[in-house]
Each structure stands twice: as C-alpha cells, then as structure tokens.
C-alpha positions as CSV (number, residue, x, y, z in Angstrom):
1,M,1.4,-238.2,51.9
2,L,0.8,-234.8,50.2
3,K,3.7,-233.1,48.6
4,P,4.5,-229.7,50.4
5,S,3.5,-227.7,47.3
6,L,0.2,-229.5,47.1
7,L,-0.4,-229.0,50.8
8,V,0.2,-225.2,50.4
9,L,-2.1,-225.2,47.4
10,C,-4.8,-226.9,49.4
11,F,-4.3,-224.6,52.3
12,S,-4.3,-221.5,50.1
13,A,-7.6,-222.7,48.5
14,L,-9.1,-223.2,52.0
15,V,-8.0,-219.7,53.2
16,A,-9.1,-218.1,49.9
17,S,-12.6,-219.5,50.3
18,S,-12.9,-218.8,54.0
19,P,-15.5,-216.1,54.9
20,V,-13.7,-215.6,58.2
21,M,-10.4,-214.7,56.5
22,G,-12.1,-212.6,53.8
23,L,-9.0,-213.0,51.7
24,H,-10.4,-214.4,48.5
25,Q,-9.6,-211.2,46.6
26,D,-6.1,-210.7,48.2
27,L,-5.0,-214.2,47.1
28,S,-6.4,-214.0,43.6
29,Q,-5.4,-210.4,42.7
30,P,-1.8,-209.2,42.5
31,A,-0.8,-206.1,44.5
32,Q,-0.8,-202.9,42.5
33,G,2.3,-202.7,40.3
34,Q,3.2,-206.4,40.8
35,K,3.2,-209.3,38.4
36,P,0.5,-211.9,39.1
37,A,1.8,-214.8,41.1
38,K,2.2,-218.1,39.3
39,T,0.1,-221.1,40.2
40,A,-0.8,-220.8,43.9
41,G,1.2,-223.0,46.2
42,T,4.3,-223.3,44.0
43,D,7.8,-222.4,45.1
44,D,7.6,-219.6,42.6
45,Q,4.8,-218.0,44.5
46,Q,7.2,-217.4,47.5
47,Q,9.8,-216.0,45.1
48,E,7.4,-213.6,43.4
49,M,7.3,-211.3,46.4
50,P,10.4,-209.0,46.6
51,E,12.7,-209.8,49.5
52,E,12.4,-206.3,51.0
53,I,8.6,-206.5,51.1
54,R,8.7,-210.1,52.5
55,A,11.1,-208.9,55.3
56,N,8.9,-206.0,56.2
57,L,5.8,-208.2,56.4
58,E,7.5,-210.8,58.5
59,E,8.9,-208.0,60.8
60,G,5.3,-206.8,61.3
61,V,4.2,-210.2,62.4
62,K,7.2,-210.5,64.7
63,H,6.5,-207.1,66.2
64,M,2.9,-208.2,67.1
65,L,4.2,-211.4,68.7
66,V,6.9,-209.5,70.7
67,S,4.3,-207.0,71.9
68,Q,2.2,-209.9,73.1
69,I,5.2,-211.4,75.0
70,E,6.0,-208.0,76.6
71,A,2.4,-207.5,77.7
72,W,2.0,-211.0,79.1
73,N,5.3,-210.7,81.1
74,H,4.0,-207.4,82.6
75,G,0.7,-209.0,83.6
76,K,-1.3,-207.0,81.1
77,L,-3.7,-209.6,79.7
78,E,-5.8,-207.1,77.8
79,A,-2.7,-205.6,76.1
80,F,-1.7,-209.2,75.2
81,M,-5.1,-209.7,73.6
82,Q,-4.5,-206.7,71.3
83,G,-2.6,-209.3,69.1
84,Y,-5.9,-211.0,68.5
85,W,-8.6,-210.0,66.1
86,H,-11.3,-208.2,68.2
87,S,-14.2,-210.1,66.6
88,P,-16.8,-212.7,67.5
89,E,-15.3,-214.7,64.6
90,L,-11.9,-215.1,66.3
91,V,-11.2,-218.9,66.8
92,F,-9.0,-220.4,69.5
93,F,-8.4,-224.2,69.7
94,S,-6.8,-225.7,72.8
95,G,-7.1,-228.9,74.7
96,G,-10.0,-230.2,72.8
97,T,-12.0,-227.0,73.3
98,V,-13.0,-224.5,70.7
99,T,-13.4,-220.9,71.9
100,K,-15.1,-218.4,69.5
101,G,-14.8,-214.7,69.8
102,W,-12.4,-212.2,71.4
103,E,-14.3,-211.7,74.6
104,P,-14.7,-215.5,75.4
105,T,-11.0,-215.9,74.5
106,L,-10.0,-213.1,77.0
107,E,-12.2,-214.7,79.6
108,R,-10.6,-218.1,79.0
109,Y,-7.2,-216.6,79.6
110,R,-8.4,-214.8,82.7
111,L,-9.8,-218.0,84.2
112,R,-6.6,-219.9,83.5
113,Y,-4.0,-217.3,84.4
114,Q,-5.5,-214.5,86.5
115,S,-8.1,-216.1,88.7
116,Q,-7.6,-217.0,92.4
117,G,-4.4,-219.0,93.0
118,R,-3.3,-218.7,89.4
119,E,-0.3,-216.8,87.9
120,M,0.6,-215.8,84.4
121,G,4.3,-216.7,84.6
122,K,6.9,-215.4,82.1
123,L,6.1,-216.2,78.4
124,D,8.6,-216.9,75.7
125,F,8.1,-218.0,72.0
126,Q,10.8,-220.1,70.3
127,D,11.4,-221.7,66.9
128,L,9.1,-219.2,65.1
129,K,8.4,-219.9,61.5
130,I,6.4,-217.3,59.5
131,D,5.0,-218.5,56.2
132,L,3.5,-215.6,54.2
133,I,0.6,-216.7,52.2
134,S,0.0,-213.2,50.7
135,R,0.8,-209.7,51.7
136,K,-2.2,-209.8,54.1
137,A,-2.0,-213.3,55.5
138,A,0.5,-215.7,57.1
139,V,0.7,-218.9,59.0
140,V,3.0,-218.8,62.1
141,T,4.2,-221.9,64.0
142,G,6.3,-222.1,67.0
143,V,6.9,-223.3,70.6
144,W,5.5,-221.4,73.6
145,Q,6.9,-221.8,77.1
146,L,5.9,-220.3,80.5
147,E,8.2,-220.1,83.4
148,M,6.3,-220.2,86.7
149,S,7.4,-218.9,90.1
150,D,7.5,-222.5,91.4
151,G,10.0,-223.5,88.6
152,K,7.5,-225.4,86.5
153,K,7.8,-224.7,82.8
154,P,4.6,-225.6,80.9
155,H,5.1,-225.5,77.2
156,G,3.7,-226.6,73.9
157,L,3.2,-225.9,70.2
158,F,1.1,-223.3,68.4
159,T,-0.1,-222.6,64.9
160,L,-1.5,-219.1,64.2
161,I,-3.3,-217.8,61.2
162,V,-2.6,-214.0,61.1
163,K,-4.1,-211.4,59.0
164,R,-2.9,-207.8,58.3
165,M,-5.6,-205.4,59.2
166,P,-5.8,-201.6,59.3
167,G,-4.4,-201.7,62.9
168,G,-1.6,-204.1,62.1
169,W,-1.2,-207.9,62.1
170,R,-3.9,-209.8,64.2
171,I,-4.3,-213.4,65.0
172,V,-7.6,-214.7,63.5
173,H,-7.1,-218.4,64.4
174,D,-5.0,-219.8,67.2
175,H,-4.4,-223.6,67.7
176,T,-2.3,-224.1,70.8
177,S,-1.4,-227.4,72.4
178,V,0.3,-228.3,75.7
179,A,3.1,-230.8,75.8
180,E,2.6,-233.6,78.2
C-alpha cells in the first residue's frame, strides 16, 4: 500500500508530465513572490500556500460546481457544460466508457437526460473534497445524486481533475460512477 504522501507525489508527477493538463511549469515553478514549495507531495507543500489564497482557490472551484448544479436543475444542459473544458481533449469516464471531447460529452448527456422519455431530475453534490495540487489545478471528489420525478434517486461517486483557466475553473477530466 502506498503512503498518502507517496501517492500524492506520484499523482503530482503524473499531472506535471501530462500534455493534457499542461501544468508542468505551474507545478515546478513557485508563484511570483512566493517561496518554492518543498518536495512535491509532502504535507509541507499544502502548508506552503497561504490560507487566504487556498480558501479563494477552493471557493472558485466550489462556485463552478454550484453553477453546474443550478444550470442542471433548471434544465440548462449547455450552461451545465460550461463547467467543462471546451476542448477535444476533455476526458469523461463512466460505466466502462471513455468519452473524449466537449461536444461528445454534451451529446452523451443529451442522450441520457434530454432524449425522448428521459428527464434530468434534480442534481445535488455531497461530501465534496477539494485537494489543491497547485494554484491552477485541483482534484475534487464527491458524491452525486439525482432526484427523479418518480422518486428514484440514482447516485454515485465522482473524481474530477479541474484546472484554473482564463475563464475560471474547468473540469478537464471527469470519472463518474453509478452506485448499484
């Protein structure tokens, strides 16, 4: 079993080398006016970021997620999709299927929730945990639940990799599962 600090180190190395994330410079270079972080993945790395900055970054991620919930609950699927990176490199894993790209992900949602005889239901996220990897990247985990008009409540888990972009925080990788 990997120690948590080693797991973070491995994940940080994976993200830093990912061409999709494009974060190799952000993870290896300190922000202007800040001390360099200690060895990646250590508990000290989390403590290097001032609490006010950490809180502001986490609030930005939460704002994006709340905007998604509000859009979904008003039946505005394209507004919900604004939380995703509008790129052919967006990756969505669910149910053994990999969907690549913003347009195919939107179409996947349309088929499952807006096609004939389907409904979107009311969305809620619970047990959110936001792990900032840097000032421009975070891993978000949580529980999603839909409440449908027939009383059914499909739910499951999700892991998101989010990146801060010029337009705000965006999901660049979504791995969502459905509980059985």
